[in-house]
C-alpha positions as CSV (number, residue, x, y, z in Angstrom):
1,M,64.1,-13.1,-11.8
2,I,61.5,-10.3,-11.9
3,T,62.7,-6.6,-13.6
4,G,60.3,-3.9,-12.9
5,E,60.0,-0.1,-12.2
6,W,60.1,1.8,-9.4
7,W,58.5,5.3,-8.8
8,N,58.7,7.6,-5.8
9,V,55.0,8.5,-5.8
10,D,52.0,6.4,-6.7
11,P,52.3,5.1,-10.3
12,E,48.4,5.6,-10.7
13,A,48.7,9.0,-10.0
14,V,51.4,9.5,-12.5
15,I,48.9,8.0,-15.3
16,K,46.0,10.0,-14.1
17,Q,48.0,13.0,-14.5
18,A,49.2,12.1,-17.8
19,L,45.8,11.2,-19.0
20,Q,44.4,14.8,-17.6
21,T,47.4,17.0,-19.1
22,G,47.5,14.9,-22.6
23,G,51.3,14.5,-21.9
24,G,53.5,11.9,-21.5
25,P,53.8,10.3,-18.1
26,N,56.7,11.2,-16.0
27,V,59.2,8.3,-16.1
28,S,60.3,5.8,-13.4
29,D,62.8,6.8,-10.9
30,A,64.7,3.5,-11.0
31,Y,64.3,-0.3,-12.5
32,T,64.4,-2.9,-10.1
33,M,65.7,-6.4,-10.1
34,N,63.4,-8.7,-7.6
35,G,62.2,-5.6,-6.1
36,L,65.6,-4.1,-5.4
37,P,67.3,-1.0,-7.5
38,G,70.8,-2.3,-6.7
39,P,74.1,-0.1,-6.4
40,L,74.1,1.9,-9.7
41,Y,71.7,4.3,-8.2
42,N,72.1,6.8,-5.2
43,C,71.8,5.6,-1.7
44,S,70.6,1.9,-2.8
45,S,73.8,-0.2,-2.6
46,K,72.4,-2.0,0.4
47,D,69.4,-2.8,-1.7
48,T,70.9,-5.1,-4.1
49,F,70.0,-8.7,-5.4
50,T,72.7,-11.1,-5.0
51,L,72.3,-14.5,-6.7
52,K,74.6,-16.9,-4.9
53,V,75.9,-20.0,-7.3
54,R,78.1,-22.8,-6.9
55,P,81.0,-23.7,-9.8
56,G,80.1,-26.3,-12.3
57,K,76.3,-26.2,-11.7
58,I,73.3,-25.2,-14.1
59,Y,70.7,-23.0,-12.9
60,M,67.4,-22.3,-14.4
61,L,66.6,-18.5,-14.4
62,R,62.9,-17.6,-15.1
63,L,63.2,-14.1,-16.5
64,I,60.1,-11.8,-16.3
65,N,59.7,-8.2,-17.3
66,A,57.1,-6.5,-15.2
67,A,58.1,-2.9,-16.1
68,L,55.2,-1.0,-17.1
69,N,56.7,1.0,-20.0
70,D,60.0,-0.5,-21.1
71,E,61.5,-3.4,-23.0
72,L,64.8,-4.4,-21.3
73,F,68.2,-6.0,-22.3
74,F,69.3,-8.6,-19.9
75,G,72.7,-9.9,-19.5
76,I,75.5,-11.3,-16.9
77,A,79.2,-10.3,-17.0
78,N,81.4,-13.2,-18.4
79,H,78.6,-15.7,-18.9
80,T,76.5,-16.7,-21.5
81,I,72.8,-17.9,-20.9
82,T,70.8,-20.7,-23.1
83,V,67.3,-19.9,-23.9
84,V,64.9,-22.9,-23.5
85,E,61.4,-21.3,-23.3
86,T,59.1,-18.4,-23.5
87,D,55.7,-17.5,-22.5
88,A,55.5,-21.2,-20.9
89,V,56.3,-22.8,-24.4
90,Y,59.5,-24.6,-25.1
91,V,62.0,-23.5,-27.9
92,K,64.8,-24.8,-29.5
93,P,67.6,-24.1,-27.3
94,F,70.1,-21.1,-28.2
95,I,73.0,-19.5,-26.6
96,T,73.3,-15.8,-26.1
97,D,75.1,-13.3,-24.2
98,I,72.1,-10.9,-23.8
99,A,68.3,-11.4,-23.9
100,V,65.6,-9.1,-24.8
101,I,62.3,-9.1,-22.9
102,T,59.1,-7.0,-23.6
103,P,56.6,-6.1,-20.7
104,G,54.6,-9.0,-20.1
105,Q,57.0,-11.6,-21.7
106,T,58.7,-14.5,-19.6
107,T,61.7,-16.3,-20.8
108,T,63.5,-19.3,-19.2
109,V,67.2,-19.4,-19.4
110,L,70.0,-22.1,-18.3
111,L,72.9,-20.6,-16.6
112,K,76.0,-22.7,-16.5
113,T,78.4,-21.6,-14.0
114,K,82.3,-21.4,-14.0
115,P,83.9,-24.9,-13.6
116,S,85.7,-23.3,-10.4
117,I,85.6,-20.2,-8.3
118,P,86.6,-17.4,-10.3
119,N,88.5,-14.4,-8.9
120,A,85.8,-11.8,-9.5
121,T,82.1,-11.3,-9.1
122,F,79.5,-10.4,-11.5
123,F,77.0,-7.8,-12.3
124,M,73.6,-9.2,-13.8
125,M,72.3,-5.8,-15.5
126,A,69.1,-4.7,-17.3
127,S,68.8,-1.9,-19.2
128,P,66.1,-0.1,-21.6
129,Y,65.5,-0.7,-25.4
130,F,63.5,2.5,-26.7
131,T,63.5,3.9,-30.0
132,G,60.4,6.3,-29.7
133,L,60.4,10.3,-29.5
134,G,59.2,10.6,-26.0
135,T,61.1,10.3,-22.5
136,F,62.0,7.1,-20.9
137,D,64.0,5.9,-18.0
138,N,67.5,5.8,-19.4
139,S,69.2,4.2,-16.2
140,T,70.5,0.7,-15.4
141,V,69.6,-1.8,-12.8
142,A,72.1,-4.1,-11.4
143,G,72.2,-7.4,-9.2
144,I,75.3,-9.4,-8.2
145,L,75.9,-12.9,-9.2
146,K,78.6,-14.2,-6.6
147,Y,80.1,-17.6,-6.0
148,E,79.8,-19.3,-2.8
149,K,83.0,-19.4,-0.9
150,S,84.8,-16.8,-2.9
151,K,86.8,-14.0,-1.6
152,N,85.6,-10.9,-0.5
153,K,86.3,-7.5,-2.3
154,L,87.0,-9.3,-5.7
155,P,86.7,-7.2,-8.9
156,L,83.2,-6.7,-10.0
157,L,82.8,-7.0,-13.8
158,K,80.1,-5.5,-15.8
159,P,78.5,-7.0,-19.1
160,T,78.3,-4.9,-22.2
161,L,74.7,-4.3,-23.0
162,P,73.6,-2.9,-26.4
163,A,73.0,0.8,-27.1
164,V,69.3,1.7,-26.0
165,N,68.3,2.0,-29.6
166,S,69.6,-1.4,-31.0
167,T,66.7,-2.3,-33.1
168,S,68.9,-4.7,-35.3
169,F,70.1,-6.5,-32.0
170,V,66.4,-6.8,-31.0
171,A,65.4,-8.3,-34.5
172,N,68.2,-10.7,-34.9
173,F,67.4,-12.0,-31.1
174,T,63.6,-12.5,-31.7
175,K,64.2,-14.3,-35.0
176,R,66.4,-16.9,-33.4
177,F,63.0,-18.1,-31.5
178,R,61.6,-21.5,-33.0
179,S,59.0,-23.9,-31.5
180,L,60.5,-27.5,-30.7
181,A,57.8,-28.8,-33.2
182,N,58.4,-32.4,-32.7
183,A,56.0,-35.3,-31.7
184,K,56.0,-34.3,-28.2
185,F,55.6,-30.8,-28.6
186,P,54.0,-30.1,-31.9
187,A,53.7,-26.7,-33.5
188,N,50.1,-26.6,-34.6
189,V,50.2,-23.4,-36.8
190,P,47.2,-23.1,-38.8
191,Q,48.6,-23.9,-42.4
192,I,45.1,-22.4,-44.0
193,V,43.4,-19.1,-42.8
194,N,39.9,-18.1,-43.4
195,K,40.2,-14.7,-41.4
196,K,42.7,-12.2,-42.2
197,F,43.4,-8.8,-40.5
198,F,45.6,-6.0,-41.0
199,F,46.1,-3.7,-38.1
200,T,48.1,-0.5,-37.9
201,V,49.3,0.2,-34.3
202,G,50.7,3.1,-33.1
203,L,50.4,6.8,-31.5
204,G,48.6,9.8,-32.5
205,T,46.5,12.5,-31.2
206,S,43.1,13.7,-30.1
207,P,41.7,16.9,-29.6
208,C,42.4,19.1,-26.4
209,P,38.8,20.0,-24.7
210,N,37.7,23.3,-24.8
211,N,39.1,25.8,-22.1
212,T,41.9,23.3,-21.5
213,T,45.6,23.4,-21.9
214,C,47.4,20.3,-23.0
215,Q,50.8,19.0,-23.1
216,G,50.7,16.9,-26.0
217,P,51.9,17.3,-29.6
218,N,50.9,20.9,-30.8
219,G,48.7,21.6,-28.1
220,T,46.7,18.2,-28.5
221,K,46.2,15.3,-26.2
222,F,48.5,11.9,-27.0
223,A,46.5,9.0,-28.0
224,A,47.1,5.5,-29.4
225,S,45.1,3.4,-31.5
226,I,44.7,0.1,-33.7
227,N,43.4,0.8,-37.1
228,N,43.0,4.3,-36.1
229,V,40.3,3.1,-33.6
230,S,41.6,4.4,-29.9
231,F,39.6,1.9,-27.6
232,A,37.0,3.9,-25.3
233,M,36.5,1.8,-21.8
234,P,32.6,0.8,-21.9
235,A,30.6,1.8,-18.8
236,K,29.4,-1.9,-18.5
237,A,31.6,-5.0,-18.8
238,M,31.6,-6.3,-22.3
239,L,31.9,-9.9,-21.5
240,Q,28.6,-9.9,-19.1
241,S,27.1,-7.7,-22.1
242,Y,27.9,-10.1,-24.7
243,F,26.7,-13.3,-22.5
244,F,23.4,-11.6,-21.9
245,G,22.7,-10.3,-25.3
246,Q,22.7,-6.8,-24.1
247,S,25.2,-5.0,-26.3
248,N,23.4,-1.8,-27.2
249,G,25.2,1.0,-26.0
250,V,28.0,-0.8,-24.7
251,Y,30.0,-2.3,-27.9
252,T,29.8,-2.3,-31.5
253,S,30.9,-5.5,-33.4
254,N,32.4,-3.4,-36.4
255,F,36.0,-3.3,-35.7
256,P,37.6,-2.4,-39.1
257,A,39.7,-5.5,-40.5
258,N,41.9,-3.0,-42.3
259,P,43.0,0.7,-41.7
260,P,40.6,3.0,-42.8
261,F,42.8,4.7,-45.2
262,A,46.3,3.4,-46.7
263,F,49.4,5.4,-46.4
264,N,52.9,5.0,-46.3
265,Y,52.8,3.4,-42.7
266,T,56.7,3.8,-42.0
267,G,57.3,6.7,-44.1
268,P,56.6,10.5,-43.4
269,P,53.6,10.4,-41.4
270,P,50.3,12.1,-42.7
271,N,49.4,15.6,-41.6
272,N,46.1,14.5,-39.9
273,T,47.2,12.5,-37.0
274,M,43.8,12.5,-35.2
275,V,42.2,9.0,-34.1
276,S,38.8,8.2,-33.7
277,N,37.3,6.6,-30.4
278,G,35.0,3.9,-30.0
279,T,34.4,0.5,-28.0
280,K,34.5,-1.8,-31.2
281,A,35.1,-5.7,-31.3
282,V,35.9,-8.2,-33.8
283,V,33.5,-11.1,-34.0
284,L,34.9,-14.6,-34.8
285,P,33.1,-18.0,-35.5
286,F,34.4,-20.7,-33.4
287,N,37.4,-22.4,-34.5
288,A,38.1,-19.8,-37.1
289,S,41.7,-19.8,-38.4
290,V,42.9,-16.4,-38.0
291,E,46.1,-14.3,-39.4
292,V,46.9,-11.0,-38.0
293,I,49.2,-8.5,-39.4
294,L,50.6,-5.8,-37.0
295,Q,52.0,-2.8,-38.7
296,D,53.8,-0.3,-36.8
297,T,53.4,3.3,-37.7
298,S,55.7,6.2,-37.9
299,I,53.1,8.7,-36.5
300,L,54.7,10.6,-33.8
301,G,57.8,8.1,-33.9
302,A,58.2,4.5,-34.9
303,E,58.7,2.2,-32.1
304,S,58.4,-1.4,-30.8
305,H,54.9,-2.0,-29.3
306,P,54.9,-5.3,-27.4
307,L,51.1,-6.6,-28.1
308,H,49.6,-9.2,-25.9
309,L,46.4,-11.2,-26.7
310,H,44.2,-12.6,-23.9
311,G,42.9,-16.1,-24.0
312,F,45.0,-17.5,-26.8
313,N,48.6,-18.5,-27.6
314,F,49.6,-17.7,-31.2
315,F,52.2,-18.4,-33.7
316,V,54.4,-15.8,-34.9
317,V,55.0,-16.7,-38.5
318,G,57.0,-13.7,-40.0
319,E,58.4,-10.2,-39.3
320,G,60.3,-7.8,-41.2
321,F,60.8,-3.7,-41.4
322,G,59.1,-1.3,-43.6
323,N,55.6,-1.9,-44.9
324,F,54.3,-5.3,-45.2
325,D,54.1,-6.6,-48.5
326,P,50.9,-8.7,-48.9
327,N,52.3,-9.8,-52.3
328,N,55.6,-11.1,-51.3
329,D,56.0,-11.4,-47.6
330,P,53.6,-14.2,-47.1
331,A,55.6,-16.4,-48.9
332,K,58.4,-16.2,-46.8
333,F,56.0,-17.3,-43.4
334,N,57.6,-19.7,-41.4
335,L,54.7,-22.5,-41.2
336,A,57.0,-25.3,-39.9
337,D,58.4,-24.3,-36.5
338,P,57.3,-20.7,-35.8
339,I,57.3,-19.7,-32.0
340,E,54.3,-20.1,-30.1
341,R,53.8,-17.2,-27.5
342,N,51.1,-14.7,-26.1
343,T,53.1,-11.4,-26.3
344,V,55.2,-10.4,-29.4
345,G,57.3,-7.3,-30.1
346,V,56.0,-5.1,-33.2
347,P,59.4,-4.0,-34.7
348,S,60.1,-0.5,-34.6
349,G,59.3,0.6,-38.1
350,G,58.2,-3.0,-39.2
351,W,55.5,-5.6,-38.9
352,V,54.8,-9.0,-37.5
353,A,52.3,-11.6,-38.6
354,F,50.9,-14.1,-36.2
355,R,48.3,-17.0,-36.7
356,F,45.9,-18.6,-34.2
357,L,42.8,-20.7,-33.8
358,A,40.0,-19.1,-32.4
359,D,38.7,-22.1,-30.1
360,N,38.2,-20.5,-27.0
361,P,34.7,-18.6,-26.6
362,G,34.5,-15.3,-24.9
363,V,35.4,-11.7,-25.0
364,W,39.2,-11.4,-25.1
365,F,41.3,-8.2,-25.0
366,M,44.4,-7.4,-27.1
367,H,46.5,-4.4,-26.2
368,C,49.9,-3.0,-26.0
369,H,51.9,-4.0,-23.1
370,F,53.1,-0.5,-22.6
371,D,50.7,0.7,-19.9
372,V,50.7,4.2,-21.3
373,H,49.9,3.0,-24.8
374,T,47.0,1.0,-23.2
375,S,45.8,3.8,-21.3
376,W,46.1,6.1,-24.4
377,G,43.7,3.4,-26.1
378,L,46.1,1.0,-28.0
379,R,43.7,-1.9,-27.4
380,M,40.7,-3.8,-28.6
381,A,38.6,-6.9,-28.3
382,W,38.0,-9.9,-29.9
383,I,34.6,-11.9,-29.5
384,V,34.7,-15.8,-30.1
385,L,31.5,-17.3,-30.5
386,D,30.2,-20.7,-29.0
387,G,30.8,-23.8,-30.8
388,P,28.1,-26.5,-31.3
389,E,29.5,-28.8,-28.4
390,P,28.7,-28.1,-24.6
391,N,32.3,-27.9,-24.0
392,Q,32.6,-25.1,-26.7
393,K,30.3,-22.6,-24.8
394,L,31.2,-19.6,-22.8
395,P,29.8,-20.7,-19.3
396,P,27.6,-18.3,-17.1
397,P,29.1,-15.9,-14.6
398,P,29.7,-17.5,-11.2
399,S,26.8,-17.4,-8.9
400,D,29.2,-15.5,-6.4
401,L,30.4,-12.8,-8.8
402,P,30.3,-9.5,-7.2
403,K,27.9,-7.0,-8.3
404,C,28.9,-3.3,-9.1
């Protein structure tokens, strides 16, 4: 079941306009469930996804959030779901009424239907979770869960979804995820790390070009960054430049391991919100054991950021609210059965810690899965060097790779 967003115009044009004006993009006109907006929007009652089920059965639903800019709550009226997997990794099963899925995340749940045909049909609904200062699509998409051979015109029941800014619900939900951590499905979390990084993630501003009017904060342009570096897209592909040893003028290998200056990250924001721009990468030796702290900031509003790492799964060993405390928080890390995934929501006004083993040579992107934040520069690159063995080296480009 894929939730997404619908615009009545070309979404690429929406982003292009936002980048030109420096303001926030126009929000979507509707959410969709398996491509259909459902009956809660005007003139779309015939475009409703219906899931037909039989009583006394267990159905496996794979939930995918394909929305561009919104995390979503999901629930089915008068039914619970059992979470068994996320991002293609089994989890210790747990039962919930509501699931939360960030853009780019996947979650598999088991739905146990009623033992007999009920005298009702049931809405499946999804609505946004949002804590930022900008605008967003504050609407709800609905599909219908209908029991086969049930009567027509039965009462249609709705689930109760959390309030749009229910950060506490999101935190409690995400903390329930645990790896199976057994002999068949071990949790090989690095116990000792030799590379540590502290990354601030959040919004900022960039100057408005001369003789231009911009619609960002105080006449600036919206920007986003990691450690105050807003990623600038290179003119040449980083992967090929790295492989052929032609990085000069394409990227540099000096991405900062820590913020350029420390401040109260989740307190009152600093007066200067300008970001720097650059195409910078972190270089890791093969098989490095890496720990990353992602710290949200309050600059232009604290909000959750779903960060996605290409090329690797990682173990989420800790999370919390406020500023990460390097002296006390690591002692609370879960190194026994942390969840393994590839996309994690940085808590609004908080932090998350993850670990991974850098055993996949190449150039790998890490970015916010909000399309608008990625467009504003909330992205970076990791370069993992070759290992000593033949199967630990980056292979050359395929012979039929198209040339620009």
